[in-house]
N, C-alpha and C positions, 0 to 999 in steps of 0.2 A: 896399371889402375890398381888390379887386384892386387899385386904386392905392396902397395902403398896401404892398400885395406886392411889387408895380412899385419901390415907390422904394426899399425894402429892397435889394432885388437890385442894382440901381443903383449903392448905396454901399458896397456889396461890393466891387464888379467895377472900380468907380474906384479903392479902396483895393489891389488887385492888380496892375492895369494899368498898365504904364510908360510914362512922360512922357519927353517928349522935350526937351532943353535946347536954348537957343537955337544951342549948338553943333555940334547934333546927335547929341550921345552919350546914350545910354541910360542913366538911374539904374535903378537896383535895390532895389526896397522895403526899406525900414530896419527893418520889424518883427523883432522877434527870433525869434519863433516858426519864421518861414520862411527865415533864414539858418541854412545848415550849412557847417561846415568842405570846403575840396574840398584834398585831396591829390593832390599829380601824382608819380606812379612813372615813372623812365626805362625804356623798353620795351628790353630787352637786343638787342644787334646780334650776329645769328647768326655763328658761328666758321666759316671755310668749311674743309671737311678738307683737307689734304695731298694732294697731287697723287703717286702712284706714281712715283719716277725713271725716268728710260729712260737706260740704258747700250748703248751698240753698237747701238742700234735697238732694245733688248728691255724691256722693264717689268720691275721689280724687283718681286716680290712679297713684302710684310713678314712675310704669315703662312707664308709657305713659309720665307722665311730664320730665322722665331724658332722655326718647328718644326723644321727642320734643326738649329738650334743646340741646341736641348733633347734632340733626340737624340744630339747630338755630345757635349754634357756628361752623358750618361747613364752611369752606371760602367759598364766592360764587365764581360761575362760568365766567368765562372770557365771555365777551359781546363784542359782534362786535359793532365797533366806526365808524358812517358814520359822515363825516364831512361835511360843507355845499358845499362845493368845488366838493364834490361827486354827490349830489345830479342832476346838468346838464349831468354830465357824464353818470349816471345811465339810466335819463329820454332819451338820447340820445341814449342809446346802448340797451335796455331791453324793452320787448312787443311791437316791431314792425315787421309788414310781409311788407316785400319788395321783389320788382323783376323788372327787368332790361330787355327790350324788345328790339328784332332788327329783323328787315325784309328786305330782298334786293330782286329785281328781275328785269331783264334789256332784251334787244336783241340786236341782231347783223344782218345787212344784208339790205333789203330793209327799215329797219326802226332802227336808234340806237335809242335806249332808256335806261335808267337806273332811277330806283327810289329806295330811302331807305329810312328807317322808323325806328327810335329809340324811348324810351321811358324809364320813370322811374316811377313808383308807390309806394309809401310810407304808409303804416296805421299805427297807434295805437289806437287800441279800447281797453278801459275797460269797466268798469261797470258803471260809471260816464259820460263819453264823446267819442269821436270818433274824432281823426283829421286824414286828408285824402291829401296826397300831389300826384300831377299826373302831369306830364309832357311828353310831346311829340313831336316831331321834324321830318316834312317828306320834303324832295327834291328829286326832280325828271327833267331830263331833255330828250333832243330829238335831235339828230345828234348835239349835244353836243352844245344845246343850251338850257339853264335852261326855263324849264316851271312852277317849282312847288318850292317854298319856303316858308315853314311857320312852326311856333312855338305856342306852347298854352302852360300856367302853369294855374292850378287851385288849390286852398288851400282851404278846406273845414272845419269847425269847425261845431260840433254838440254836446250840451251837455244836457243831462237829466235833468227836471224838478222834484227831487226830487223821487218819488217812482211811478209817473205818466208816462203814455207814451208821455207827451209833453216832446218837446226839443226847445232848443234854439239854431240858429245857425247862424253863419256867413259866407260868402263866398268873395272870392278873387279871380280874373281872369284877365290873361294877356293874350293877344293875336296880333301873328306879322303875319305879310302876306305880302309878297313883290308884289303880284297880286292884292293887294286889295288900295281903294282909301285911306288909313291910315296908318301912321309906326306903329301905337302900341294902342291896344284897351284897356281900363282898366276899371273893374266894381267892384262895391264894393256893398255888398247887405246884407242883417240881417233879422231875423223872428222867426217866429213861425214855429215848426214842429211836427207830430204827427205821431206815430209808430204803425199802424196796425198789424205790427210780429214784436217780434226780439227775435228771439231764435239764438241756433248754427248752424243752417242750412239753416235759409230763414230770409230775414229781409226787409220790406216793410214801407216806410215810405212817407207822402207829404209832402210838404213846402208851405209857403206862407210868403212874406215878401215883404222890398221895399229898393231903393237902387239909385244909379245914374252909369250912364256910362260915358265916353268919350272916343272920335276917336282923337288920337293925328294925326296933319299933314293932318286930313280929311278938306276938303270946311267948313265942319259947325265942326269947333274944340272948343266944350263946351261940358261942363256937361249936361246931359239930364235925370232928374227924372224918374225912371221906378220902374215899379213893379216886383216879380218875382213869379212864379208858378213852381213847380217842385216835381218829385217823383225819389225816389231811390229803386231800388229792389235789390234782390241779392238772389239766391237760391243753393242751394248745391244737386246737382241730387244724385250723390254717392260719393265713394273713389276717382274718375276720373275726374268726368265732374263738370263744373259750370257755370251758368247762368248769367249774370249782366247785367244791364238795367239803363239808367239815362237820361231822358228829362229835359229839364230847359227851360221854357217860360219869355221873357222878353220886354213886352209892356210897350211903353212909359205911363204915367198916364195921357200926352195931349192927345193922340190918339191912341187908343189900336190896330188901323192898321199899327200905326207903330211898330214894334215886331223884335225881335232875337230868334230862337228857336234852341236850341241845342240837337241831340241825340247821346247817344252814345250804342251800343249792342254788348256783345263780349260772346263768348263761348271759355271755356277753358278747355283745355284736359290734364291730367297729361300724360308725357309720360315713365318717369323715377322718380321714387321717391327717390331711391337712391341719384342720381345727381341734382334733384330738377328743371329737365328741364319739361317746359309746353308747348302746342301748342296753340295759340290764333288765335281765328278769329274773326274779328270785322268789325264794319262797323259805321263811323261818318257821318253824315251830320249837315251841317251848315248852317242856313238860316237866312238871312238880308233882309227884305222887302223895305231897302232902301240902295240898294248898293252902290248908287252915282257912277253911270258909271260902273261898274262892274256886272258879273252875280249874279242873288240875292243866288244861290243855290250852294253848296260844298258838293261834295260827296265822303269820301275816305273808299276804301275796303283795308282791310289787313290780311297777315296771317304772324302771328310774333313768334318769338321762345323766349320763357320767360324762365330764371331764376332767381329762387326766392333763396332768400339770408336772 
């Protein structure tokens, strides 16, 4: 039995083994169940990535170039168009600090009196210039008899000269008083100013210049050349209190004893921040060395309610 198993294994191994011919070549068995088709496919050759070019010693980044081209080809954002007729409107409505003021007092009984005072202050301040417009009107009566009726309008323009503390200013003033010897007083002045202090809380400037004034309807109705010396100060004490002061001295060039002096002092107290209401305590002194028959000095005291807008 073992010899039969040995013979069977020998016959199978002989059929599977390769035989070598006389030429030294190996023959493959010819049994069809041992033959299988051999399929050979070529192995793809890897393609090398292109190297980034070097120009003037610097490597060009393809991703950055493509990204910049995508940004450049993106449609531009819509821009605001400002036409010429929009500039006056924007100038009139933006950058202004304005307030209207009103005061009223009176009495009835042995003395029937009534006094009213109204006013408007407008100011536009930028890094280059300051434009201020100040108007006030006052009327008083006693026993239904008019005792006071006057108005004043001042327009002041101040422009900084470059980055220095010097400025050039122009001043235009109108004054009406029914109890003075003139119908209307007009003054035009200009000159140089110097800011000793100028920041968000405090400003102090002194001015010197020249100009002329005229009292229309007065016994001497003629232009009078005059100089102008002035100072203007403003200080924000805290979030609710502000002090303001202004002095203008107008002497005649021919005779410095012939002069006008106008002084304004005010204290503003914020009452209601949400409603923009403030209280103003003010005193104004107007002195004229040549009153032409009237009193030389007029002093006005007022307590006014301010509304800022």
